[in-house]
C-alpha positions, 0 to 999 in steps of 0.5 A: 545601489542599483548594481548591488541589487542587480548582482543580488538578483543575478545571484538569487536566480543562479541559486534557484536555477542551480537548486532546480537542476540539482532537484531534477538531476539527482531526482532522475537517478533516484529509484523509480520503484519502491517495495516493502516486505514484512515477514511474520509467523502466525499460529494457524493452519494453511487452510484457515490462513488461506480463507482469510487472505483469499476473501477480500470481505474477510480483509475488512475484519483484520486489514487496515485497508478500510479506506475512507475517502470523505463522507460518505464513502461507499464500499462495494465488494465484487466477485467471488471469494478466492477467485481472480477478479474479486475486488473491493471498490471504495468511492467517496468525495475525495476519489475512488480506490480499487483493490483487486485479486490478480492471482490465487494459488494454494500458497499465495495471493497477488493483488493490485490497487489503485487510487484516483483522486477527484479533481485537486482534492485528496492525496495524489493518485497512486498505483501498486501491487502486492503478494502475500505468500505463506509456507508451513513451518511446524504448527505455524505459517510463515507469512511474507507480504511484499508490496511495491509500486512506481514513483509517479514523478521526480518529486515523489522519488525524493519523497521516497528516498526519505522512506516516508511511504515505505515506513507507512506501508511497513507499519500497515503490514505489521499492524494488519498481520497482528490483527490477522493473528487475532482474527484467526484466533477468534475464528478458531475459538468460535469453531471450537465453541469457546 
């Protein structure tokens, strides 16, 4: 009986060691980076679109980027609209998140974001960057939103291989762009006095 138990534990240890080797071995060759790109046509002018995209205060009206980091979460806007360095800082019991404009051109913006958790609570820390660009086609602007980042460890690469984060970011972009179209229509109607 003791020999059977000993063989069982040997087999168990070898299986666990093999599983760990597979996890880390394959994880090491999985992509270290992720990216998501969404394209959508918006019925608007380039000037109206730029006024929404280059002002992070305006983002709070249409973007789903209003982050909640526990109660209370403080939101602080810093910098001038349309200028490099403008940022939004969210601070709460779960951590701190920052969204910063790094480039502003007549047809694109680039930004970076970071999240640092407090202690062991909250979701894992994350960093990434994005670019939103637009081109005029007739009476519409074709908006291309690309966002990406790096996986922080092998376990995160496995998570990324299944596409969970990419799916979530894609849904965020789609919903935000739908809300942006509604906000552009609301602003245009208000300007027309309707």
